[in-house]
NUNU-212246 format. One record per residue: x, y negated, z negated of N, C-alpha, C in turn. Coordinates in pm, whole numbers, plus 50000, padded with zeros to 5 digits. Each point is the difference from the previous one (the first is absolute). Layout:
BEGIN
XYZXYZXYZ
...
This chain:
BEGIN
317116217849261498945005249901498564996950060
499295010150026498584997250052499045003149905
498954992449947498865003149894498694998350086
499235007749985498545000450022499345001749889
498994991649966499055001449887498555002950046
499445007949921498655005550039499184997449873
498824992350028499134996749893499085012149999
499565006249893499265011349979498824998949899
499035003850035499015001749896499515013449958
499705000849870499585012749956498605004750035
499825012150037498805005250024499905013349963
499405001349869499925012149933501435003149940
500595011750040501335001949982500974997550108
499644995250107500824996450102500164985450028
501264997450064500254986450016499644998150174
499574989350028499704996950137500574988650043
500564996250112500464989250061499014989650027
500154986549966499064989150013500184995250147
498894997150078500224995750132500814986749979
500884998250102500784988150013500714995649879
500495011349920500815000649868501305004050030
500644999750104501285005950025501004987850044
501164999449949500864990650016501525005450024
500694996350090501325004150014501144989450023
501115001649957501114991450022501085006749997
501244994750070501375005849988500974989049989
501285003249938500924989649984501365008049995
500924992150030501325005349997500874994449874
499385001649884500594994849883499775011049881
500624996249890499745011249898498834997949932
499294989350010498604998849936499304988650074
498665002549976499154989650057498615000549931
499214988750022498684999949927498974999650112
499045008149989498614999550075498894994449902
499484990550084498774993949936498654999350096
499025009449954498835001650079498934996049925
498784998550073498704998949923498825006050090
499025001249922498755007650072498734995649913
499214993350073498754994549954498895008150019
498844996349923498865008050016499965014749971
500595004149886500255012149976498455005349911
499765009850031498655005849950500555005849834
499035000349911500455003849854500455015450005
501005000549942500615014549971501425001349963
500675010950002501454999949962500925001450098
501004991450023500954999150108501395001949940
500975002950096501415001249968500704995850121
501104995949994501004999150120501085008450006
500095008250112501025010650021500844995550098
501334996949953501034996950096501055011550050
500365000750129500885010250036501044992050048
501335002449958501214992950033500735009750095
500524995950086501065009150107501164991350009
501135007649950501404994450032500715007350095
500774993150080500745007750116501504994649987
501015008949965501274995349997500885001750106
499375003150112500725002150126500145013250046
499705008349901500015016150040498815005949937
499634996649887498935007449925499014990949961
498605005249978498974992749959499615006449857
499644988849914499445006349869498704991749975
499025007749973498654993549943499785000849871
499454989549926499544999549868498694993750000
499105006549928498684994749988499764993649854
499264989249981499624993149874498554997550019
499405002749859498664997349992499734989949882
499204990850035499614990349875499165005949918
499994991549883498865002749909498614998550051
498895006949950498864999750053499374986749964
499114992950052499334988049973498455003150046
499174995449883498535001550037499254988150002
499134994950106499674987749997498425002250059
């Protein structure tokens, strides 16, 4: 499993990646936990978008999950 997380900030109706707000990890288990942090965020609305890629030896499958929005 490979997971890449993108911290995104809302800009009007669009979401834009936050500088230095991308994290990636991979593991050969059925589950894992990622713990990341980002300080000094400006006020606004944020979300975390995570893209999971699973490879079974022949095929790839990609799943995307988006967190709830948080306003600070």
